[in-house]
SEKEBA-54001 format. One record per residue (C-alpha): residue in one letter; x negated, y, z. Coordinates in steps of 0.1 Angstrom, whole numbers, padded with zeros to 4 digits, always signed. Each point is the difference from the previous one (the first is absolute). Last residue first. Layout:
<pts>
aXYZ
...
</pts>
This chain:
<pts>
m-0973-0309+0067
k-0005+0036-0008
c-0011+0015-0033
r-0008+0036+0009
s+0009+0031-0019
t-0012+0033+0015
p-0020+0012-0030
a+0026-0012-0026
p-0013-0029-0020
e-0025+0003-0029
p+0009-0022-0030
s+0029+0024-0008
s+0032-0019-0008
a+0017+0014+0031
a+0024-0024+0016
a+0037+0006+0002
g+0007-0013-0035
g+0033-0016+0008
r-0016-0031+0015
i-0034+0002+0016
v-0019-0033-0004
r-0029-0001+0025
w-0033-0010-0015
q-0024-0026+0015
l-0034+0001-0016
i-0023-0030+0000
c-0037+0006-0007
t-0027-0023-0011
d-0013+0028-0023
k-0010-0027-0026
g+0036-0009-0007
g+0025+0022+0017
m+0033-0013+0013
s+0033+0019+0002
l+0028-0006+0025
l+0033+0017-0003
h+0022+0007+0030
s+0037+0002+0010
d+0010-0023-0029
s+0017-0023+0027
h-0021-0031-0009
t-0032+0020-0005
f-0008+0011-0035
r-0031-0013-0017
v-0030+0013-0020
n-0031-0016-0014
t-0034+0005-0016
v-0005+0038+0002
h-0032+0007-0018
s-0025+0018+0023
g-0001+0030+0023
h+0036-0002+0011
g+0017+0031+0014
e+0020+0015-0028
y+0037+0000-0007
r+0020+0005-0032
h+0037+0006-0002
s+0014-0012-0034
p+0012+0012-0034
a+0007-0026-0027
k-0023+0003-0030
p+0016-0030-0018
k+0036-0010+0008
p+0011-0031+0020
c-0005+0011+0036
p+0027-0018+0020
y-0007+0010+0026
q-0014+0035+0008
f-0037+0003+0001
l-0025+0003+0028
h-0037+0000-0008
v-0030-0010+0020
k-0034+0013-0013
c-0036-0013+0001
f-0004+0001-0038
d+0008-0037-0007
d+0036+0003+0009
a+0023-0013+0027
v+0036+0007-0008
a+0030+0004+0024
v+0036-0006-0014
v+0030+0018+0012
s+0038-0006+0004
e+0002-0038+0002
s+0009+0001+0037
h-0026-0027+0006
s-0026+0024-0015
r-0016-0011-0033
c-0037-0008+0001
l-0029+0007-0024
a-0034-0013-0005
n-0033+0005-0018
i+0010+0027-0025
d-0028+0013-0023
t-0009-0035-0011
g+0022-0001-0031
d-0020+0026-0020
s+0023+0029+0005
g+0003+0024-0029
e+0032+0017+0012
l+0004-0006+0037
w+0018-0030+0012
v+0027+0005+0028
g+0027+0004-0027
m+0001-0037-0008
v+0012-0009+0034
h+0035-0013-0006
f-0009-0014-0034
g-0027-0022+0013
l-0038-0001+0005
v-0014+0008+0034
c+0017-0030+0016
t+0007+0008+0037
y+0038+0001-0001
s+0017-0021+0026
a+0032-0020+0001
w+0004+0005-0037
e+0033+0004-0018
r+0004-0014-0035
d+0015+0023-0027
k-0029-0001-0024
s-0007-0037+0005
e+0018-0013-0031
f-0021+0022-0022
r-0030-0019+0010
n+0010-0028-0022
r-0028-0025+0004
l+0008-0007+0036
l-0029-0022+0013
k+0012-0030+0019
c-0012-0005+0036
g+0023-0031+0004
a+0035+0014-0007
a+0001+0016+0035
v-0032+0019-0007
d+0014+0017-0032
w-0030+0021-0009
y-0003+0035-0015
l-0032+0014-0016
i-0014+0035-0003
e-0034+0000-0015
y-0025+0028+0005
d-0032-0020-0007
g-0008-0004+0037
s+0034-0015+0007
n+0035+0010+0012
s+0027-0022+0014
m+0038-0001+0004
i+0013-0030+0018
f+0035-0016+0000
k+0021-0021+0023
g-0002+0018+0033
d+0034+0016-0004
k-0015+0035+0005
s-0026-0007-0027
w-0035-0006+0011
d-0030+0023-0007
l-0035-0005-0015
h-0032+0019-0003
t-0035-0004-0015
i-0001-0035-0015
f-0032-0008-0020
s+0002-0001-0038
s+0018-0019-0028
h+0031-0006+0021
g+0021-0030-0009
n-0001-0026+0028
c+0023+0003+0030
r-0008-0029+0024
g+0022-0023+0020
f+0015-0010+0033
r-0031-0005+0021
t+0008-0006+0037
y-0004+0024+0028
r+0008-0004+0038
r-0002+0026+0027
g+0023+0027-0015
n+0029-0007+0022
e-0002-0038-0004
t+0002+0002-0038
v-0015+0019-0029
n+0000-0014-0035
y-0030+0011-0020
i-0004+0017-0034
y-0035+0005-0015
i-0003+0028-0025
f-0028-0006-0025
n-0024+0022-0019
d-0031-0014+0018
h-0002+0033+0018
s+0029-0012+0022
g+0035+0010+0009
v+0015-0020+0029
a+0038-0002+0002
l+0015-0012+0033
c+0035-0015+0002
s+0028-0005+0026
g-0006+0034+0016
d+0035+0013-0008
p-0014+0030-0020
s-0027-0021-0018
y-0035+0003+0016
r-0027+0018-0020
m-0038-0005+0000
v-0021+0019-0025
s-0036+0001-0013
h-0013-0034+0008
q-0037-0006-0008
e-0012-0028-0022
n-0006-0037+0007
g+0035-0014-0007
d+0027-0002+0026
v-0012-0009+0035
s+0022-0003+0030
e+0001+0010+0037
s+0024-0003+0029
i+0002+0010+0036
v-0030+0023+0002
e+0001+0017+0034
a+0008+0037+0005
t+0018-0009+0033
v+0031+0021-0005
l+0002+0004-0037
d-0009-0036-0008
l-0022+0000-0031
v+0005-0017-0033
v-0031-0005-0022
w-0009+0002-0036
r-0029-0015-0019
g-0009+0008-0036
t-0034+0014+0010
s+0007+0036+0006
l+0028-0004+0026
g+0038+0004+0000
v+0015+0006+0034
s+0034-0013+0012
v+0019+0015+0030
v+0020-0018+0026
s+0029+0008+0024
g+0017+0028-0018
n+0030-0020-0013
p-0006+0015-0034
c-0035-0015-0002
f-0025+0028+0000
d-0023+0005-0030
a-0037+0003-0007
c-0026+0008-0026
l-0038+0002-0005
g-0015-0019+0030
y-0037-0007+0005
e-0013-0034+0005
e-0009-0018+0032
l+0026+0019+0020
t-0005+0026+0028
i+0029+0008+0023
s+0016+0032+0012
w+0028+0007+0025
q+0025+0026+0009
l-0021+0030-0012
t+0016+0032+0012
h+0019+0029-0015
e+0027-0005+0028
e+0028+0005-0024
t-0015-0014-0032
n-0013-0032+0016
w-0029-0017-0017
l-0009-0036-0009
c-0035-0005-0013
v-0015-0026-0023
q-0038+0004-0002
r-0021-0016-0027
d-0019+0033-0006
h+0013-0001-0036
g+0035+0009+0010
c+0031-0007+0021
s+0028+0021+0014
l+0032-0009+0019
f+0029+0022+0010
d+0022+0004+0030
n+0030+0021+0008
m+0023-0030+0001
s+0027-0015-0023
p-0015-0011-0033
h-0037+0006+0012
t-0021+0020-0025
a-0027-0014-0022
l-0034+0012-0013
g-0028-0018-0017
w-0025+0020-0020
m-0028+0013+0023
e-0036+0008-0007
d-0023-0004+0030
v-0004+0010+0037
h+0037-0002+0011
g+0012+0022+0028
q+0000+0006+0037
v+0006+0030+0023
i+0005-0001+0038
a-0023-0030+0006
v-0009-0009+0035
f-0033+0005+0018
g-0018-0012+0031
s+0004+0007+0037
s-0035+0011+0008
l-0012+0015-0032
t+0033+0019-0003
g+0029-0002-0023
r+0015+0010-0034
l-0008-0018-0033
i+0004+0012-0036
a+0000-0027-0026
n-0012+0000-0036
r-0021-0031+0001
t-0032+0021+0003
t+0012+0013+0034
g+0010+0034+0014
v-0003+0003+0038
l+0020+0024+0021
l-0014+0004+0036
e+0012+0004+0035
e-0027+0008+0025
g-0014+0035-0009
d+0035+0014-0007
i+0008-0010-0036
d-0034-0007-0015
a+0000-0011-0037
v-0020-0030-0013
t-0007-0011-0036
r-0005-0031-0021
v-0002-0027+0026
a-0001-0034-0016
g+0031-0022-0009
f+0034+0000+0016
n+0003-0038-0001
e-0032-0003+0020
p+0014+0016+0032
i-0019+0030+0013
e-0031-0005+0021
c-0005+0023+0030
e-0031+0016+0015
h-0011+0020+0031
e-0029+0020+0012
p-0028-0003-0025
a-0029+0025+0006
l-0003+0025-0027
d-0013+0030+0021
a+0034+0016+0000
s+0016-0033+0010
w+0012-0025-0025
r+0034-0016-0005
i+0001-0030-0024
i+0028-0010-0024
k-0007-0034-0014
r+0012-0017-0033
d-0033-0020+0000
k-0004+0002-0038
s+0011+0036-0003
g-0009+0019+0031
g+0015+0031+0016
s-0019+0024+0022
l+0012+0023+0027
l-0022+0027+0016
g+0000+0018+0033
g-0006+0037+0005
g+0029+0006+0023
q+0024+0009-0028
l-0007-0031-0020
t-0019-0003-0032
c+0011-0025-0027
l-0022-0022-0022
t+0013-0022-0028
f-0009-0029-0023
v-0031-0013+0018
s-0009-0028-0023
g-0007-0036+0010
e-0006-0012+0035
h+0003+0031+0020
a-0019+0025+0021
r-0038-0002-0001
t-0012+0035+0009
q-0028+0017-0020
r-0016+0033+0012
m-0016+0031-0013
i+0005-0006-0037
q-0014+0028-0020
f+0011+0034-0014
t-0029+0020-0013
e-0019+0032+0009
k-0020+0017-0027
a-0027-0013-0023
g-0026+0025-0008
k-0028-0026-0003
g+0010-0035-0011
l+0031-0022+0007
t-0018-0030+0014
r-0031+0015+0018
t+0020+0032+0005
d+0026-0018+0022
a+0026+0027+0003
a+0010+0011+0034
s+0031-0015+0014
k+0037+0005-0002
g+0024-0027+0013
w+0020-0031-0010
t+0014-0027+0023
l+0008-0032-0018
i+0028-0024+0010
n-0007-0034-0013
g+0022-0028-0016
e-0021-0004-0031
s+0026+0017-0022
d-0006+0033+0018
g+0014+0022+0027
t-0014+0035+0003
l-0005+0023+0030
v-0010+0036-0008
e-0013+0020+0030
g+0018+0032+0010
t-0004-0004+0038
l+0037-0011+0004
s-0006-0027-0026
f+0010+0005-0037
v+0016-0028-0020
f-0010-0023-0029
c+0014-0027-0023
q-0009-0029-0023
i-0037+0005-0007
f-0003-0027-0026
k-0028-0023-0011
p-0020+0005+0031
k-0036+0012+0000
k-0019-0020+0026
f-0017+0023+0025
k-0036+0010-0003
g+0008+0033-0018
f+0037+0004-0006
i-0004+0036-0012
g+0033+0019-0005
q+0000+0020-0032
k-0001+0037+0000
k+0020+0021-0024
t+0003+0037-0008
f+0033+0014-0012
q+0005+0035-0015
g+0030+0024+0006
a-0020+0024+0021
n-0013-0028+0022
l+0015-0034+0004
t-0022-0026+0017
w+0005-0037-0008
f-0012-0030+0021
y+0003-0032-0021
v+0002-0036+0014
h-0006-0027-0026
s+0001-0037-0008
k+0036+0000-0013
g+0019+0027+0018
c-0006+0030+0022
t+0006+0038-0002
i-0009+0027+0025
i+0008+0037-0002
n-0018+0029+0016
s+0012+0035-0008
s+0030-0004+0024
d-0024-0001+0030
s+0010-0013+0034
p+0024-0028-0009
h-0022-0011-0030
f+0023-0003-0029
d+0011-0034-0012
v-0002-0025-0029
a+0006-0037-0003
l-0003-0030-0024
v-0021+0012-0030
t-0007-0028-0025
e-0032+0004-0020
n-0003+0025-0029
t-0011+0026+0025
t+0009+0035+0014
k+0007+0024-0028
v+0006+0035+0013
e+0028+0026+0004
a+0005+0033+0018
q+0027+0024+0011
k+0030-0013-0018
s+0032+0020+0004
g+0032-0011+0017
r+0004+0034+0016
a+0008-0011+0035
c-0019-0033-0001
d-0032+0014-0015
w-0015-0030-0017
v-0033-0019+0002
s-0009-0025-0028
l-0019-0033-0001
m+0000-0017-0034
h-0002-0038+0001
e-0024-0002-0031
t+0022-0027-0017
s+0032+0017+0010
e+0019-0010+0032
d+0002+0034+0016
i-0016+0013+0031
v+0019+0028+0018
c-0010+0025+0027
l+0026+0024+0014
f-0009+0033+0015
v+0017+0023+0025
g+0007-0029+0024
c-0004+0016+0034
d-0034+0017-0008
m-0020-0027+0019
t+0020-0030-0013
s-0001+0000-0038
f+0028-0021-0016
t-0006-0034-0017
v+0007-0019-0032
s-0012-0032-0015
g+0007-0020-0032
v+0021+0024-0021
g+0009-0014-0034
r-0011-0008-0036
q-0016+0034-0005
f+0005+0031+0021
t+0002+0035-0014
g+0034+0001-0018
l+0019+0006+0032
g-0026+0006+0026
i+0021+0010+0031
q+0037+0003+0003
q+0009+0022+0030
l+0028+0003+0026
t+0022-0029-0009
v+0030-0002+0024
l+0005-0031+0021
t+0014+0023+0028
a-0019-0012+0030
s-0029-0017-0019
d-0007+0032-0020
w-0017-0008-0033
i-0034+0002-0017
h+0002-0021-0032
v-0032-0011-0017
c-0001-0007-0038
p-0002-0026-0027
q+0012+0008-0035
l+0031-0016-0015
p-0006-0018-0033
v+0028+0002-0027
k+0011-0034-0013
g+0016-0022+0027
d+0035+0013-0008
k+0005+0015+0035
d-0034+0017+0000
v-0033-0017+0006
g-0024+0000+0030
a-0033+0012+0013
s-0006-0009+0036
q+0011+0019+0030
g-0013+0022+0029
s+0016+0008+0033
a-0006+0031+0022
i+0020+0004+0032
r+0009+0031+0019
v+0014-0003+0035
k-0029-0013+0022
d-0016+0035+0001
p-0033-0017-0009
h+0015-0010-0033
v+0008-0037-0005
t-0015-0022-0028
l+0012-0024-0026
c-0013-0020-0029
r+0012-0021-0030
v+0037+0010-0006
c+0013-0019-0030
d+0017+0021-0027
t+0023+0030-0004
h-0004+0013+0036
r+0027+0023+0013
r+0016-0027+0022
y-0007+0008+0036
h+0021-0025+0020
r+0015+0000+0035
q+0004-0032+0019
t+0016-0010+0033
r-0010-0025+0026
n+0008+0023+0029
n-0032-0010+0018
v-0025-0003-0028
h+0014+0028-0021
y-0011-0008-0035
l-0010+0028-0023
v-0005-0017-0034
v-0019+0014-0030
v+0016-0014-0031
c-0015-0007-0035
a-0009-0036+0007
i-0008-0004+0038
f-0010+0027+0024
y-0007+0007+0037
v+0009+0024+0027
a+0010-0012+0034
e+0025+0022+0018
g+0002+0009+0037
t+0003+0037-0008
p-0036+0005+0011
l-0010-0018-0032
f-0018-0034-0003
y-0020-0008-0031
l-0005-0030-0023
n-0017+0003-0034
a-0037-0001+0009
r-0006-0026-0026
c+0018-0015-0031
d-0003-0034-0017
r+0021-0025+0021
g+0015+0026+0023
r+0029+0013-0020
y+0030-0003+0023
g+0033-0018-0006
y+0038+0004+0001
v+0014+0035-0007
w+0034+0009+0013
d+0030+0021-0009
l-0007+0017-0033
e+0032+0015-0013
l+0018-0013-0030
k+0030+0013-0020
e+0035-0012-0008
s+0021+0020-0024
p-0015-0018-0029
p-0016+0020-0029
e+0024+0002-0030
m+0004-0021-0031
k+0030+0007-0022
l+0016-0027-0020
d+0017+0013-0031
e-0023-0019-0024
y+0010-0033+0016
n+0037+0003-0007
q+0021-0028+0014
i-0021-0012+0028
n+0020-0027+0018
s-0009-0025-0026
p-0037-0001+0009
i-0025+0013-0026
y-0024-0026-0012
m-0037+0009+0003
t-0024-0011-0028
i-0037+0004+0006
p-0021+0011-0029
r-0038-0005+0002
g-0020+0031-0010
r-0019+0001+0033
i+0034+0002+0018
f+0029+0008-0022
m+0037+0004+0010
k+0029-0012-0020
i+0037+0004+0009
s+0029-0022-0007
q+0036+0004-0009
g+0027-0027-0002
q+0009-0031-0020
s-0018+0008-0032
y-0027+0017+0019
t-0007+0036-0008
g-0036+0014+0001
r-0021+0024+0020
k-0036+0010+0001
s-0001+0012-0036
g-0034+0011-0013
p+0000-0022-0031
s+0035+0010-0008
g+0026-0027+0003
s+0002-0037+0007
s-0001-0010+0036
a+0036-0013+0002
v-0004-0020-0032
v-0031-0017+0013
e+0018-0006+0033
r+0029-0016-0019
a-0025-0023-0016
r-0013-0009+0035
n+0035-0010+0010
e+0004-0021-0032
l-0034-0016+0007
s+0013-0011+0034
p+0031-0014-0015
s-0020-0022-0024
r+0020-0021-0025
t+0024+0028-0009
l-0029+0024-0006
l-0017-0025-0023
t+0031-0008-0020
a+0008+0037-0005
s-0035+0007-0012
s+0001-0030-0024
a+0033+0011-0014
a-0014+0035-0007
k-0030-0015-0016
k+0020-0023-0023
d+0024+0029-0009
l-0030+0021-0009
r-0014-0027-0023
k+0033-0005-0018
i+0004+0038-0005
q-0035+0002-0015
r+0006-0029-0023
k+0033+0014-0011
q-0015+0034-0007
n-0026-0011-0025
g-0007+0034-0014
l-0032+0005+0021
k-0015-0031-0015
e+0008+0009-0035
s-0008+0037+0004
n-0036-0008+0007
r-0009+0029-0024
r+0028+0022-0010
i+0008+0004-0038
l+0020+0030-0010
p+0025-0007-0028
k-0006+0011-0036
q+0015+0034-0009
p+0027+0011-0025
a+0006+0036+0007
q+0030+0007+0022
r+0025+0025-0011
v+0014+0021+0028
p+0034+0016-0005
s+0016-0034+0008
p+0032-0007-0020
a+0033+0010+0014
s+0031-0021+0006
p-0014-0033+0010
s-0026+0017+0022
p-0038-0002+0002
g-0016+0019+0028
l-0011+0037-0001
n+0035+0013-0002
q+0006-0002+0037
v-0031+0021+0007
a+0011+0027-0023
p+0035+0000+0015
t-0015+0006+0035
h-0022+0029-0009
a+0025+0028+0004
d+0016-0015+0031
a-0034-0002+0016
d-0008+0035-0009
e+0032+0011+0017
p-0007-0021+0031
s-0034+0017+0004
r-0032-0018-0008
s-0020-0020+0025
g-0009-0031-0022
g+0020+0005-0032
q+0013-0033-0010
l-0003-0022+0030
g+0025+0020+0021
v+0028-0010-0022
i-0007-0036+0004
t+0000+0004+0038
s+0034+0014-0001
p+0012-0032-0016
q-0010-0019+0031
i-0029-0024+0002
p+0004-0027+0027
e-0012+0005+0036
e-0030-0009+0022
v-0024-0013-0026
s-0036-0006+0010
a-0017-0005-0034
i-0032-0020+0001
w-0026+0009-0026
s-0025-0027-0008
l-0037+0003-0007
e-0017-0027-0021
k-0032-0019+0006
e+0016-0022+0026
q+0025-0012-0026
e-0027-0015-0021
a-0013-0020+0029
a+0035-0010+0009
e+0006-0012-0035
d-0031-0020+0000
d+0009-0016+0033
d+0035-0007-0012
e-0016-0018-0030
l-0021-0021+0024
d+0031-0011+0020
e-0008-0005+0037
d+0005+0037+0006
d-0022+0025+0017
e+0018+0031+0011
e+0005+0033-0018
v-0001+0036+0011
s+0010+0028-0024
s-0014+0033+0012
t+0025+0026+0009
r+0013+0032-0016
h+0032+0012+0016
l+0028+0015-0021
k+0026+0019+0019
a+0037+0000+0003
r+0016+0027+0022
h+0005+0024-0029
p+0017-0026-0021
l-0021-0017-0028
a+0000+0013-0035
d-0029+0022+0006
e-0022-0030+0008
l+0010-0016-0034
h-0011+0031-0019
l+0021+0027-0017
s-0020+0031+0007
q-0013+0006-0036
v+0034-0010-0013
r+0012+0029-0021
g-0033+0015-0011
s-0014-0034-0006
l+0029-0009-0023
l-0006+0031-0022
a-0037-0009-0003
r+0008-0036-0008
g+0025+0011-0026
q-0025+0024-0015
v-0026-0027-0002
a+0026-0024-0015
n+0011+0026-0025
p-0036+0005-0011
e-0005-0037-0007
p-0030-0015+0016
d-0032-0001-0021
r-0013-0031-0017
g-0037-0001-0008
a-0005-0035+0015
e+0031-0019+0009
s+0009+0000+0036
a-0004-0026+0028
e+0001+0018+0034
t-0021-0013+0028
q+0008+0003+0038
t-0025-0010+0026
s+0010-0006+0037
r-0023+0013+0028
d+0022+0030+0007
a+0014+0016-0032
t-0019+0002-0033
a+0011+0029-0021
p+0027-0002-0027
r-0009+0013-0034
p+0014+0034-0010
d-0034+0016+0003
a-0001+0038+0003
p+0032+0000+0020
a+0031+0019-0010
t+0011+0029+0022
t+0035+0007+0014
h+0003+0032+0020
g+0014+0000+0036
n-0032+0014+0015
t-0020-0028-0015
s+0017-0032-0014
g-0015-0032-0013
v+0005-0022-0030
t-0011-0036+0000
i+0034-0018-0005
p-0009-0035-0009
p+0016-0017-0031
s+0024-0027+0009
h-0011-0036+0000
s-0013+0003+0036
s+0036+0005+0010
g+0005-0037+0000
r-0019-0003+0033
l+0025+0023+0016
a+0029-0021-0010
g-0016-0033+0010
d+0031-0012+0018
e-0020-0012+0030
v-0018+0032+0008
g-0036-0008+0010
f-0007+0036+0012
s-0037-0001-0003
s-0010-0004-0036
s+0026+0024-0013
f-0006+0027+0025
k-0034+0018-0002
g-0012-0009-0035
s+0035+0001-0012
e+0004+0037+0008
h+0006+0011-0036
c+0020-0032-0005
c+0020+0008+0031
v+0009+0034-0015
q+0011-0016-0033
n+0020-0027+0017
i+0017+0025+0023
l+0009+0021-0030
r+0015-0030-0017
a+0022-0007+0030
a+0010+0037+0005
a+0029-0001-0025
p+0019-0024+0022
n+0003+0027+0027
v+0017-0012+0033
a-0001-0037-0008
i-0035+0005-0014
l-0012+0014+0033
q+0018-0027+0020
q-0016-0027-0022
k-0035+0016+0005
l+0005+0001+0038
v+0011-0036+0000
p-0030-0010-0021
l-0023+0017+0026
l+0016-0018+0029
r-0016-0033-0008
d-0034+0016+0008
h+0011+0006+0036
l+0009-0036+0004
r-0033-0011-0015
i-0019+0023+0025
r+0019-0016+0028
r-0010-0035-0011
l-0036+0012-0002
a+0002+0012+0036
d+0013-0035+0011
a-0030-0016-0017
l-0023+0024+0018
s+0016-0010+0033
a-0004-0037-0008
k-0037+0006-0006
l-0002+0018+0033
l+0017-0029+0018
t-0023-0025-0015
i-0029+0020+0014
e+0018+0001+0033
d+0004-0038+0000
e-0037-0004-0007
q-0007+0022+0030
a+0023-0021+0022
q-0018-0032-0012
l-0033+0016+0011
r+0015+0010+0033
t+0011-0036+0007
e-0034-0013-0010
m-0016+0025+0023
m+0023-0012+0029
s-0009-0036-0006
a-0037+0009+0002
r+0007+0019+0031
d+0018-0029+0016
a-0029-0023-0008
s-0024+0024+0017
e+0024+0003+0030
v-0001-0037+0006
s-0037+0002+0003
g+0003+0029+0024
d+0025-0019+0021
a-0025-0027+0006
s-0026+0026+0010
a+0025+0018+0023
d+0011-0032+0017
d-0037-0008+0006
l-0005+0034+0015
s+0030-0003+0022
n-0011-0034+0012
t-0034+0014+0010
s+0016+0028+0019
s+0023-0024+0019
e-0031-0022+0008
m-0017+0030+0015
</pts>
């Protein structure tokens, strides 16, 4: 008790320290966000510098054009004057040549179908958002020669624009000009003005060649036409030897608004140089920002692009809930696009099922003449040979099995399931009843597909006619009762029973037209005649009406015996109607003939014996009582408390019994010698799973506070202990002598593998732990917590002593998975907000800012669900919670995945490309929470959540196992 009090005090003190640590962490993250904002500003400044470099190429193009054809200089000025609204304000050419062209008269003529036409108004139109005004004298007309000259010129140079003068591979891209804030007020004004303009960036890949000039003159004309027109173009410009054929009319220059600010090129160049220098200084001062800047460059591209190129190597982007996650491609992958994803050659075959569903189901344990016990858990109906200790499995159900019954021939079995969802969790699967052969495991009939709602609650065969009919009660609000022809699969009749819970249904053994149902506060006697049901309610009369009628059976004389929540066995029979109570004309009724006190608490089950005796199982007193034919107690036995209450009883030979309990165990024994467990399992949601590093053992823990050690060869429970809090994660020390278990309260314990005793315990924070992982050499233990920290411990004395080494602080959400590198120096971790972080533990739990450096690191295990090597396991459109766990085999050839849709997948490893193919296996009835390979990769273990089921799969190498969810009829999974 003192130890517990000290632990709580330590936890409280540690909690106050954690508050200060969180505040410090938030300040650190705030500073990091400010650095990122600064980085973005620097990136924009760098982009402006690149724009300026591109703009400087324009004068070079013009000079090359003039060098090839000096006569074209004036022509370029005239054309650029015509387009001055689009170009002159945006290029910012240093020599001002294009700006000077605004003094030349604009060319405003157009061309249609190769003919030159003069415009109606020779004045220039306004271009873009700039305004051009022409100062001319009133009443003065342009000279005719000037108009004719402009018309002639337009016919020759209609296609001579600056964009046409570029090489074929050079393109003009229209982009918005982006400016940064500057300390200088004038620079701010200029930036504001510049943001109003649109710039054209020329991406030049090669200089202009003389052949390009020839191609500018006639568009797509033939070479002969080009030769004919070439002299005319050459004579358009002024020449020392020949006067210009075009006489220009005297015109006043065009005036452009805001041209003074836009024309100040030196100031613009000075400002851009300052921003570029500021960007370079910032990136040099902060290496982490430099790395992030490279990420920004790598991720640039089309809005829908999922891949980018890193400046020092390639990277891939995947998106989860719209959040980009960058994956860096290892150096040994030369061409990512050429990688081909194929299903692995290994396949899985169901070997063993651990567990039994007794906590919330009834009448689900039967004994067959073949020596097999029939029961179910999750989506699997198990046939367990009690002597040979072998299992066979019926696996045609698509969701959890809810009820079970055996045909009078003791061969056919009917099992009903709940409604489910498809592999993607989107399309609903309808509940139904399967009738199948227990010898061959072949489905004979599928009953009620599309008829039942929510699920099938109870099912039974008729007895008198050798099982011709099947009665089903679904789990809809009205609890519909329906009778089906087993051979044809057709419905014979249907009726609403009650809105209250219905717990059991059965045909009368001597009359298939009589059906009895019981449940919450009722017993109904139904008669089927010509497809119509009539109902009579059992009258409790002077006896206390119980809250629940839990179960019923028929005596050898045909009387109905019920067990109720008051612990009584009630005997029902027909009697004449009481006309004083029911009125005249009332017919016979079913009333209580006798009440027998049987158990303390509810009577959960009744079982008739061959000699006319009766067995009853109690809940609170956990007793099994044998009764004589006249309900006199003969013998009783109490089952151990750790197995829970008696849920159901199956007779083997009149003496030996099978007992199903509420804590999901099946016991075998007699009333005189006692009972031993032959099947055991967890009773609540499970998450923790770990396999032994050198033995065929594995450990499981869950919300039932149990920690269980299992053997995969013997299929038995080695030991089980109950902790004060429930466990969520576990891992074996590499030496195999101890195992650590993370609990829900921030506490974690270390257990001795032989004695199951707690040899060490520690507290880290006050939130649950989600992952425990030893380093490969066992010298360190990493504890991932929901408080966003990873706690590192030094391990000594063969795993029996632990001292805190440090703490990894940097995640912004709870830790979900982590792995150690093969050298034991680094950790890769995932968090709830889809972060992938890397830590240098040897350097003091330092966060590695440059994730690119970890792309070639080898990992001792691979359980992180986010990473380049497992990126292909995610379905398109995943929300980040669709995959709960994964595990790479020790041979590093395959990776097993546990998803949120009750499926286990097997992918090849590595699996770095989206939509990778896989083998898919069904069996679980709930989200699969964990998967692990055994030390030799001979088996894979998968753990269900709410279905409390552990499935053991045999790994078949070379694809020898069938991928069908239903095994071959004669297949048996032997020990």
